[in-house]
PyMOL Python script that loads the backbone (N, CA, C, O; Angstrom):
from pymol import cmd

cmd.read_pdbstr("""\
ATOM      1  N   MET A   1     -11.057  -4.139   0.613  1.00  0.00           N
ATOM      2  CA  MET A   1     -10.244  -5.031   1.404  1.00  0.00           C
ATOM      3  C   MET A   1      -9.314  -5.823   0.488  1.00  0.00           C
ATOM      4  O   MET A   1      -9.677  -6.190  -0.630  1.00  0.00           O
ATOM      5  N   LEU A   2      -8.127  -6.071   0.984  1.00  0.00           N
ATOM      6  CA  LEU A   2      -7.155  -6.864   0.239  1.00  0.00           C
ATOM      7  C   LEU A   2      -7.306  -8.331   0.611  1.00  0.00           C
ATOM      8  O   LEU A   2      -7.746  -8.658   1.713  1.00  0.00           O
ATOM      9  N   ASP A   3      -6.945  -9.207  -0.306  1.00  0.00           N
ATOM     10  CA  ASP A   3      -7.055 -10.642  -0.070  1.00  0.00           C
ATOM     11  C   ASP A   3      -5.855 -11.207   0.666  1.00  0.00           C
ATOM     12  O   ASP A   3      -5.738 -12.423   0.816  1.00  0.00           O
ATOM     13  N   PHE A   4      -4.966 -10.349   1.125  1.00  0.00           N
ATOM     14  CA  PHE A   4      -3.778 -10.792   1.845  1.00  0.00           C
ATOM     15  C   PHE A   4      -3.501  -9.804   2.970  1.00  0.00           C
ATOM     16  O   PHE A   4      -3.879  -8.635   2.885  1.00  0.00           O
ATOM     17  N   PRO A   5      -2.838 -10.276   4.025  1.00  0.00           N
ATOM     18  CA  PRO A   5      -2.564  -9.375   5.154  1.00  0.00           C
ATOM     19  C   PRO A   5      -1.498  -8.338   4.815  1.00  0.00           C
ATOM     20  O   PRO A   5      -0.556  -8.608   4.070  1.00  0.00           O
ATOM     21  N   VAL A   6      -1.666  -7.168   5.370  1.00  0.00           N
ATOM     22  CA  VAL A   6      -0.691  -6.089   5.204  1.00  0.00           C
ATOM     23  C   VAL A   6      -0.080  -5.850   6.573  1.00  0.00           C
ATOM     24  O   VAL A   6      -0.752  -5.406   7.504  1.00  0.00           O
ATOM     25  N   ARG A   7       1.204  -6.151   6.677  1.00  0.00           N
ATOM     26  CA  ARG A   7       1.873  -6.030   7.976  1.00  0.00           C
ATOM     27  C   ARG A   7       3.077  -5.111   7.869  1.00  0.00           C
ATOM     28  O   ARG A   7       3.820  -5.143   6.888  1.00  0.00           O
ATOM     29  N   VAL A   8       3.252  -4.300   8.887  1.00  0.00           N
ATOM     30  CA  VAL A   8       4.443  -3.464   9.007  1.00  0.00           C
ATOM     31  C   VAL A   8       5.032  -3.690  10.387  1.00  0.00           C
ATOM     32  O   VAL A   8       4.321  -4.002  11.342  1.00  0.00           O
ATOM     33  N   GLU A   9       6.338  -3.527  10.474  1.00  0.00           N
ATOM     34  CA  GLU A   9       7.045  -3.727  11.742  1.00  0.00           C
ATOM     35  C   GLU A   9       7.453  -2.368  12.296  1.00  0.00           C
ATOM     36  O   GLU A   9       8.278  -1.673  11.703  1.00  0.00           O
ATOM     37  N   ARG A  10       6.888  -1.999  13.408  1.00  0.00           N
ATOM     38  CA  ARG A  10       7.212  -0.698  14.003  1.00  0.00           C
ATOM     39  C   ARG A  10       8.661  -0.632  14.484  1.00  0.00           C
ATOM     40  O   ARG A  10       9.244   0.451  14.551  1.00  0.00           O
ATOM     41  N   SER A  11       9.243  -1.784  14.817  1.00  0.00           N
ATOM     42  CA  SER A  11      10.617  -1.791  15.319  1.00  0.00           C
ATOM     43  C   SER A  11      11.661  -1.882  14.197  1.00  0.00           C
ATOM     44  O   SER A  11      12.862  -1.841  14.467  1.00  0.00           O
ATOM     45  N   ALA A  12      11.220  -2.001  12.968  1.00  0.00           N
ATOM     46  CA  ALA A  12      12.156  -2.105  11.840  1.00  0.00           C
ATOM     47  C   ALA A  12      12.855  -0.766  11.602  1.00  0.00           C
ATOM     48  O   ALA A  12      12.295   0.289  11.900  1.00  0.00           O
ATOM     49  N   PRO A  13      14.067  -0.807  11.070  1.00  0.00           N
ATOM     50  CA  PRO A  13      14.786   0.439  10.800  1.00  0.00           C
ATOM     51  C   PRO A  13      14.198   1.225   9.617  1.00  0.00           C
ATOM     52  O   PRO A  13      14.496   2.408   9.449  1.00  0.00           O
ATOM     53  N   THR A  14      13.369   0.571   8.803  1.00  0.00           N
ATOM     54  CA  THR A  14      12.739   1.217   7.650  1.00  0.00           C
ATOM     55  C   THR A  14      11.438   1.867   8.097  1.00  0.00           C
ATOM     56  O   THR A  14      10.728   1.324   8.944  1.00  0.00           O
ATOM     57  N   SER A  15      11.125   3.026   7.531  1.00  0.00           N
ATOM     58  CA  SER A  15       9.911   3.745   7.917  1.00  0.00           C
ATOM     59  C   SER A  15       8.661   2.941   7.562  1.00  0.00           C
ATOM     60  O   SER A  15       8.699   2.070   6.693  1.00  0.00           O
ATOM     61  N   LEU A  16       7.560   3.240   8.241  1.00  0.00           N
ATOM     62  CA  LEU A  16       6.293   2.565   7.973  1.00  0.00           C
ATOM     63  C   LEU A  16       5.849   2.796   6.537  1.00  0.00           C
ATOM     64  O   LEU A  16       5.332   1.885   5.891  1.00  0.00           O
ATOM     65  N   GLN A  17       6.048   4.006   6.037  1.00  0.00           N
ATOM     66  CA  GLN A  17       5.655   4.325   4.662  1.00  0.00           C
ATOM     67  C   GLN A  17       6.423   3.462   3.661  1.00  0.00           C
ATOM     68  O   GLN A  17       5.829   2.907   2.736  1.00  0.00           O
ATOM     69  N   ILE A  18       7.718   3.349   3.838  1.00  0.00           N
ATOM     70  CA  ILE A  18       8.529   2.544   2.915  1.00  0.00           C
ATOM     71  C   ILE A  18       8.127   1.076   3.008  1.00  0.00           C
ATOM     72  O   ILE A  18       8.020   0.394   1.989  1.00  0.00           O
ATOM     73  N   GLN A  19       7.904   0.587   4.227  1.00  0.00           N
ATOM     74  CA  GLN A  19       7.483  -0.809   4.389  1.00  0.00           C
ATOM     75  C   GLN A  19       6.165  -1.077   3.668  1.00  0.00           C
ATOM     76  O   GLN A  19       6.023  -2.081   2.970  1.00  0.00           O
ATOM     77  N   LEU A  20       5.211  -0.177   3.842  1.00  0.00           N
ATOM     78  CA  LEU A  20       3.906  -0.342   3.223  1.00  0.00           C
ATOM     79  C   LEU A  20       4.010  -0.248   1.703  1.00  0.00           C
ATOM     80  O   LEU A  20       3.392  -1.036   0.987  1.00  0.00           O
ATOM     81  N   THR A  21       4.781   0.706   1.214  1.00  0.00           N
ATOM     82  CA  THR A  21       4.985   0.853  -0.225  1.00  0.00           C
ATOM     83  C   THR A  21       5.615  -0.404  -0.805  1.00  0.00           C
ATOM     84  O   THR A  21       5.164  -0.907  -1.834  1.00  0.00           O
ATOM     85  N   GLU A  22       6.648  -0.912  -0.157  1.00  0.00           N
ATOM     86  CA  GLU A  22       7.328  -2.118  -0.646  1.00  0.00           C
ATOM     87  C   GLU A  22       6.407  -3.333  -0.609  1.00  0.00           C
ATOM     88  O   GLU A  22       6.447  -4.174  -1.507  1.00  0.00           O
ATOM     89  N   HIS A  23       5.590  -3.423   0.417  1.00  0.00           N
ATOM     90  CA  HIS A  23       4.647  -4.539   0.534  1.00  0.00           C
ATOM     91  C   HIS A  23       3.659  -4.514  -0.639  1.00  0.00           C
ATOM     92  O   HIS A  23       3.405  -5.543  -1.265  1.00  0.00           O
ATOM     93  N   LEU A  24       3.114  -3.350  -0.925  1.00  0.00           N
ATOM     94  CA  LEU A  24       2.160  -3.225  -2.026  1.00  0.00           C
ATOM     95  C   LEU A  24       2.844  -3.419  -3.378  1.00  0.00           C
ATOM     96  O   LEU A  24       2.278  -4.047  -4.274  1.00  0.00           O
ATOM     97  N   ARG A  25       4.051  -2.887  -3.529  1.00  0.00           N
ATOM     98  CA  ARG A  25       4.789  -3.060  -4.786  1.00  0.00           C
ATOM     99  C   ARG A  25       5.046  -4.539  -5.060  1.00  0.00           C
ATOM    100  O   ARG A  25       4.880  -5.006  -6.187  1.00  0.00           O
ATOM    101  N   ARG A  26       5.456  -5.279  -4.018  1.00  0.00           N
ATOM    102  CA  ARG A  26       5.679  -6.725  -4.168  1.00  0.00           C
ATOM    103  C   ARG A  26       4.394  -7.440  -4.565  1.00  0.00           C
ATOM    104  O   ARG A  26       4.409  -8.336  -5.408  1.00  0.00           O
ATOM    105  N   ALA A  27       3.288  -7.042  -3.955  1.00  0.00           N
ATOM    106  CA  ALA A  27       1.998  -7.665  -4.275  1.00  0.00           C
ATOM    107  C   ALA A  27       1.619  -7.419  -5.734  1.00  0.00           C
ATOM    108  O   ALA A  27       1.052  -8.295  -6.387  1.00  0.00           O
ATOM    109  N   ILE A  28       1.929  -6.239  -6.241  1.00  0.00           N
ATOM    110  CA  ILE A  28       1.657  -5.929  -7.647  1.00  0.00           C
ATOM    111  C   ILE A  28       2.551  -6.776  -8.543  1.00  0.00           C
ATOM    112  O   ILE A  28       2.074  -7.385  -9.501  1.00  0.00           O
ATOM    113  N   LEU A  29       3.835  -6.816  -8.239  1.00  0.00           N
ATOM    114  CA  LEU A  29       4.778  -7.560  -9.067  1.00  0.00           C
ATOM    115  C   LEU A  29       4.544  -9.069  -9.011  1.00  0.00           C
ATOM    116  O   LEU A  29       4.797  -9.772  -9.989  1.00  0.00           O
ATOM    117  N   ASP A  30       4.063  -9.566  -7.876  1.00  0.00           N
ATOM    118  CA  ASP A  30       3.777 -10.998  -7.718  1.00  0.00           C
ATOM    119  C   ASP A  30       2.432 -11.400  -8.313  1.00  0.00           C
ATOM    120  O   ASP A  30       2.122 -12.588  -8.407  1.00  0.00           O
ATOM    121  N   GLY A  31       1.632 -10.412  -8.716  1.00  0.00           N
ATOM    122  CA  GLY A  31       0.330 -10.706  -9.293  1.00  0.00           C
ATOM    123  C   GLY A  31      -0.798 -10.836  -8.294  1.00  0.00           C
ATOM    124  O   GLY A  31      -1.923 -11.157  -8.678  1.00  0.00           O
ATOM    125  N   ARG A  32      -0.525 -10.594  -7.012  1.00  0.00           N
ATOM    126  CA  ARG A  32      -1.599 -10.642  -6.011  1.00  0.00           C
ATOM    127  C   ARG A  32      -2.532  -9.447  -6.152  1.00  0.00           C
ATOM    128  O   ARG A  32      -3.696  -9.510  -5.755  1.00  0.00           O
ATOM    129  N   LEU A  33      -2.021  -8.365  -6.717  1.00  0.00           N
ATOM    130  CA  LEU A  33      -2.836  -7.205  -7.078  1.00  0.00           C
ATOM    131  C   LEU A  33      -2.804  -7.113  -8.603  1.00  0.00           C
ATOM    132  O   LEU A  33      -1.810  -6.681  -9.187  1.00  0.00           O
ATOM    133  N   ALA A  34      -3.869  -7.512  -9.222  1.00  0.00           N
ATOM    134  CA  ALA A  34      -3.922  -7.572 -10.681  1.00  0.00           C
ATOM    135  C   ALA A  34      -4.210  -6.200 -11.283  1.00  0.00           C
ATOM    136  O   ALA A  34      -4.761  -5.314 -10.630  1.00  0.00           O
ATOM    137  N   ALA A  35      -3.823  -6.055 -12.540  1.00  0.00           N
ATOM    138  CA  ALA A  35      -4.105  -4.814 -13.275  1.00  0.00           C
ATOM    139  C   ALA A  35      -5.610  -4.559 -13.273  1.00  0.00           C
ATOM    140  O   ALA A  35      -6.406  -5.467 -13.514  1.00  0.00           O
ATOM    141  N   GLY A  36      -5.980  -3.332 -13.001  1.00  0.00           N
ATOM    142  CA  GLY A  36      -7.384  -2.946 -12.973  1.00  0.00           C
ATOM    143  C   GLY A  36      -8.081  -3.210 -11.654  1.00  0.00           C
ATOM    144  O   GLY A  36      -9.228  -2.804 -11.467  1.00  0.00           O
ATOM    145  N   MET A  37      -7.409  -3.880 -10.743  1.00  0.00           N
ATOM    146  CA  MET A  37      -8.006  -4.173  -9.439  1.00  0.00           C
ATOM    147  C   MET A  37      -8.126  -2.890  -8.632  1.00  0.00           C
ATOM    148  O   MET A  37      -7.198  -2.083  -8.580  1.00  0.00           O
ATOM    149  N   ARG A  38      -9.257  -2.719  -8.018  1.00  0.00           N
ATOM    150  CA  ARG A  38      -9.480  -1.537  -7.193  1.00  0.00           C
ATOM    151  C   ARG A  38      -8.805  -1.725  -5.837  1.00  0.00           C
ATOM    152  O   ARG A  38      -9.018  -2.728  -5.155  1.00  0.00           O
ATOM    153  N   LEU A  39      -7.998  -0.753  -5.463  1.00  0.00           N
ATOM    154  CA  LEU A  39      -7.330  -0.785  -4.168  1.00  0.00           C
ATOM    155  C   LEU A  39      -8.260  -0.236  -3.096  1.00  0.00           C
ATOM    156  O   LEU A  39      -9.161   0.546  -3.399  1.00  0.00           O
ATOM    157  N   PRO A  40      -8.053  -0.634  -1.850  1.00  0.00           N
ATOM    158  CA  PRO A  40      -8.887  -0.082  -0.778  1.00  0.00           C
ATOM    159  C   PRO A  40      -8.596   1.402  -0.573  1.00  0.00           C
ATOM    160  O   PRO A  40      -7.541   1.902  -0.962  1.00  0.00           O
ATOM    161  N   SER A  41      -9.532   2.082   0.033  1.00  0.00           N
ATOM    162  CA  SER A  41      -9.319   3.488   0.350  1.00  0.00           C
ATOM    163  C   SER A  41      -8.139   3.625   1.299  1.00  0.00           C
ATOM    164  O   SER A  41      -7.739   2.656   1.944  1.00  0.00           O
ATOM    165  N   THR A  42      -7.588   4.816   1.384  1.00  0.00           N
ATOM    166  CA  THR A  42      -6.460   5.031   2.289  1.00  0.00           C
ATOM    167  C   THR A  42      -6.877   4.785   3.735  1.00  0.00           C
ATOM    168  O   THR A  42      -6.075   4.300   4.533  1.00  0.00           O
ATOM    169  N   ARG A  43      -8.101   5.108   4.077  1.00  0.00           N
ATOM    170  CA  ARG A  43      -8.580   4.855   5.446  1.00  0.00           C
ATOM    171  C   ARG A  43      -8.643   3.356   5.743  1.00  0.00           C
ATOM    172  O   ARG A  43      -8.236   2.913   6.817  1.00  0.00           O
ATOM    173  N   THR A  44      -9.151   2.584   4.793  1.00  0.00           N
ATOM    174  CA  THR A  44      -9.249   1.143   4.980  1.00  0.00           C
ATOM    175  C   THR A  44      -7.862   0.512   5.046  1.00  0.00           C
ATOM    176  O   THR A  44      -7.594  -0.317   5.916  1.00  0.00           O
ATOM    177  N   LEU A  45      -6.984   0.904   4.126  1.00  0.00           N
ATOM    178  CA  LEU A  45      -5.626   0.378   4.131  1.00  0.00           C
ATOM    179  C   LEU A  45      -4.920   0.713   5.442  1.00  0.00           C
ATOM    180  O   LEU A  45      -4.252  -0.137   6.031  1.00  0.00           O
ATOM    181  N   ALA A  46      -5.073   1.952   5.893  1.00  0.00           N
ATOM    182  CA  ALA A  46      -4.436   2.371   7.142  1.00  0.00           C
ATOM    183  C   ALA A  46      -4.935   1.531   8.319  1.00  0.00           C
ATOM    184  O   ALA A  46      -4.148   1.113   9.169  1.00  0.00           O
ATOM    185  N   ALA A  47      -6.236   1.289   8.362  1.00  0.00           N
ATOM    186  CA  ALA A  47      -6.803   0.487   9.451  1.00  0.00           C
ATOM    187  C   ALA A  47      -6.287  -0.949   9.384  1.00  0.00           C
ATOM    188  O   ALA A  47      -5.946  -1.525  10.417  1.00  0.00           O
ATOM    189  N   GLU A  48      -6.224  -1.534   8.191  1.00  0.00           N
ATOM    190  CA  GLU A  48      -5.746  -2.912   8.042  1.00  0.00           C
ATOM    191  C   GLU A  48      -4.276  -3.043   8.418  1.00  0.00           C
ATOM    192  O   GLU A  48      -3.869  -4.038   9.017  1.00  0.00           O
ATOM    193  N   ALA A  49      -3.479  -2.032   8.063  1.00  0.00           N
ATOM    194  CA  ALA A  49      -2.039  -2.088   8.321  1.00  0.00           C
ATOM    195  C   ALA A  49      -1.672  -1.567   9.709  1.00  0.00           C
ATOM    196  O   ALA A  49      -0.553  -1.780  10.176  1.00  0.00           O
ATOM    197  N   GLY A  50      -2.601  -0.890  10.364  1.00  0.00           N
ATOM    198  CA  GLY A  50      -2.317  -0.339  11.687  1.00  0.00           C
ATOM    199  C   GLY A  50      -1.424   0.881  11.644  1.00  0.00           C
ATOM    200  O   GLY A  50      -0.598   1.093  12.531  1.00  0.00           O
ATOM    201  N   VAL A  51      -1.598   1.693  10.589  1.00  0.00           N
ATOM    202  CA  VAL A  51      -0.809   2.918  10.432  1.00  0.00           C
ATOM    203  C   VAL A  51      -1.754   4.099  10.264  1.00  0.00           C
ATOM    204  O   VAL A  51      -2.968   3.921  10.161  1.00  0.00           O
ATOM    205  N   SER A  52      -1.201   5.290  10.237  1.00  0.00           N
ATOM    206  CA  SER A  52      -2.037   6.472  10.033  1.00  0.00           C
ATOM    207  C   SER A  52      -2.457   6.573   8.563  1.00  0.00           C
ATOM    208  O   SER A  52      -1.830   5.981   7.684  1.00  0.00           O
ATOM    209  N   ARG A  53      -3.499   7.313   8.320  1.00  0.00           N
ATOM    210  CA  ARG A  53      -3.967   7.522   6.951  1.00  0.00           C
ATOM    211  C   ARG A  53      -2.900   8.227   6.125  1.00  0.00           C
ATOM    212  O   ARG A  53      -2.769   7.950   4.933  1.00  0.00           O
ATOM    213  N   ASN A  54      -2.137   9.128   6.729  1.00  0.00           N
ATOM    214  CA  ASN A  54      -1.078   9.832   6.004  1.00  0.00           C
ATOM    215  C   ASN A  54      -0.011   8.863   5.489  1.00  0.00           C
ATOM    216  O   ASN A  54       0.531   9.066   4.403  1.00  0.00           O
ATOM    217  N   VAL A  55       0.292   7.824   6.251  1.00  0.00           N
ATOM    218  CA  VAL A  55       1.259   6.820   5.813  1.00  0.00           C
ATOM    219  C   VAL A  55       0.701   6.075   4.596  1.00  0.00           C
ATOM    220  O   VAL A  55       1.413   5.869   3.613  1.00  0.00           O
ATOM    221  N   ALA A  56      -0.563   5.674   4.663  1.00  0.00           N
ATOM    222  CA  ALA A  56      -1.194   4.980   3.540  1.00  0.00           C
ATOM    223  C   ALA A  56      -1.259   5.882   2.310  1.00  0.00           C
ATOM    224  O   ALA A  56      -1.001   5.430   1.194  1.00  0.00           O
ATOM    225  N   LEU A  57      -1.596   7.136   2.506  1.00  0.00           N
ATOM    226  CA  LEU A  57      -1.665   8.088   1.396  1.00  0.00           C
ATOM    227  C   LEU A  57      -0.288   8.278   0.758  1.00  0.00           C
ATOM    228  O   LEU A  57      -0.174   8.323  -0.467  1.00  0.00           O
ATOM    229  N   ALA A  58       0.744   8.390   1.569  1.00  0.00           N
ATOM    230  CA  ALA A  58       2.102   8.551   1.045  1.00  0.00           C
ATOM    231  C   ALA A  58       2.544   7.305   0.270  1.00  0.00           C
ATOM    232  O   ALA A  58       3.233   7.421  -0.743  1.00  0.00           O
ATOM    233  N   ALA A  59       2.154   6.125   0.737  1.00  0.00           N
ATOM    234  CA  ALA A  59       2.489   4.881   0.025  1.00  0.00           C
ATOM    235  C   ALA A  59       1.809   4.853  -1.331  1.00  0.00           C
ATOM    236  O   ALA A  59       2.445   4.522  -2.332  1.00  0.00           O
ATOM    237  N   TYR A  60       0.520   5.195  -1.386  1.00  0.00           N
ATOM    238  CA  TYR A  60      -0.193   5.256  -2.669  1.00  0.00           C
ATOM    239  C   TYR A  60       0.417   6.313  -3.580  1.00  0.00           C
ATOM    240  O   TYR A  60       0.558   6.086  -4.782  1.00  0.00           O
ATOM    241  N   ASP A  61       0.778   7.455  -3.028  1.00  0.00           N
ATOM    242  CA  ASP A  61       1.392   8.519  -3.834  1.00  0.00           C
ATOM    243  C   ASP A  61       2.701   8.043  -4.469  1.00  0.00           C
ATOM    244  O   ASP A  61       2.969   8.332  -5.635  1.00  0.00           O
ATOM    245  N   GLU A  62       3.508   7.318  -3.707  1.00  0.00           N
ATOM    246  CA  GLU A  62       4.770   6.802  -4.224  1.00  0.00           C
ATOM    247  C   GLU A  62       4.525   5.802  -5.356  1.00  0.00           C
ATOM    248  O   GLU A  62       5.181   5.862  -6.396  1.00  0.00           O
ATOM    249  N   LEU A  63       3.579   4.886  -5.150  1.00  0.00           N
ATOM    250  CA  LEU A  63       3.262   3.903  -6.184  1.00  0.00           C
ATOM    251  C   LEU A  63       2.706   4.580  -7.438  1.00  0.00           C
ATOM    252  O   LEU A  63       2.981   4.142  -8.555  1.00  0.00           O
ATOM    253  N   PHE A  64       1.935   5.633  -7.256  1.00  0.00           N
ATOM    254  CA  PHE A  64       1.415   6.401  -8.382  1.00  0.00           C
ATOM    255  C   PHE A  64       2.557   7.067  -9.142  1.00  0.00           C
ATOM    256  O   PHE A  64       2.599   7.025 -10.371  1.00  0.00           O
ATOM    257  N   ALA A  65       3.479   7.678  -8.411  1.00  0.00           N
ATOM    258  CA  ALA A  65       4.619   8.364  -9.032  1.00  0.00           C
ATOM    259  C   ALA A  65       5.503   7.379  -9.803  1.00  0.00           C
ATOM    260  O   ALA A  65       6.090   7.738 -10.823  1.00  0.00           O
ATOM    261  N   GLU A  66       5.595   6.145  -9.316  1.00  0.00           N
ATOM    262  CA  GLU A  66       6.408   5.129  -9.964  1.00  0.00           C
ATOM    263  C   GLU A  66       5.675   4.434 -11.113  1.00  0.00           C
ATOM    264  O   GLU A  66       6.272   3.642 -11.842  1.00  0.00           O
ATOM    265  N   GLY A  67       4.385   4.728 -11.273  1.00  0.00           N
ATOM    266  CA  GLY A  67       3.612   4.139 -12.358  1.00  0.00           C
ATOM    267  C   GLY A  67       3.000   2.786 -12.063  1.00  0.00           C
ATOM    268  O   GLY A  67       2.519   2.118 -12.978  1.00  0.00           O
ATOM    269  N   TYR A  68       3.006   2.366 -10.809  1.00  0.00           N
ATOM    270  CA  TYR A  68       2.431   1.076 -10.442  1.00  0.00           C
ATOM    271  C   TYR A  68       0.906   1.126 -10.331  1.00  0.00           C
ATOM    272  O   TYR A  68       0.232   0.121 -10.556  1.00  0.00           O
ATOM    273  N   VAL A  69       0.374   2.274  -9.990  1.00  0.00           N
ATOM    274  CA  VAL A  69      -1.082   2.439  -9.878  1.00  0.00           C
ATOM    275  C   VAL A  69      -1.490   3.711 -10.600  1.00  0.00           C
ATOM    276  O   VAL A  69      -0.664   4.583 -10.871  1.00  0.00           O
ATOM    277  N   GLU A  70      -2.775   3.802 -10.905  1.00  0.00           N
ATOM    278  CA  GLU A  70      -3.299   5.027 -11.497  1.00  0.00           C
ATOM    279  C   GLU A  70      -4.516   5.446 -10.722  1.00  0.00           C
ATOM    280  O   GLU A  70      -5.228   4.616 -10.156  1.00  0.00           O
ATOM    281  N   GLY A  71      -4.750   6.729 -10.699  1.00  0.00           N
ATOM    282  CA  GLY A  71      -5.880   7.263  -9.969  1.00  0.00           C
ATOM    283  C   GLY A  71      -7.051   7.563 -10.880  1.00  0.00           C
ATOM    284  O   GLY A  71      -6.886   7.975 -12.029  1.00  0.00           O
ATOM    285  N   ARG A  72      -8.238   7.346 -10.340  1.00  0.00           N
ATOM    286  CA  ARG A  72      -9.470   7.663 -11.068  1.00  0.00           C
ATOM    287  C   ARG A  72     -10.425   8.339 -10.109  1.00  0.00           C
ATOM    288  O   ARG A  72     -10.421   8.079  -8.906  1.00  0.00           O
ATOM    289  N   HIS A  73     -11.237   9.206 -10.669  1.00  0.00           N
ATOM    290  CA  HIS A  73     -12.251   9.892  -9.853  1.00  0.00           C
ATOM    291  C   HIS A  73     -13.618   9.518 -10.349  1.00  0.00           C
ATOM    292  O   HIS A  73     -14.620   9.983  -9.806  1.00  0.00           O
TER     293      HIS A  73
END
""", "prot")
cmd.dss("prot")
cmd.show_as("cartoon", "prot")
cmd.util.cbc("prot")
cmd.orient("prot")
């Protein structure tokens, strides 16, 4: 679970994936998501944001590609 609300606007001209990615990117840059902090699963994030799991997965994939997060197994 995140310590801050994750909100997306369905009526916004920007896609849900972009909104979610930007929200998480801002949280990282603002320090609300610290280095080494474990992010919620895509299912949990999707439920909190009210989006599909595919949207959450695409947001994480984008942040990974940009170097904001890293994956571990």
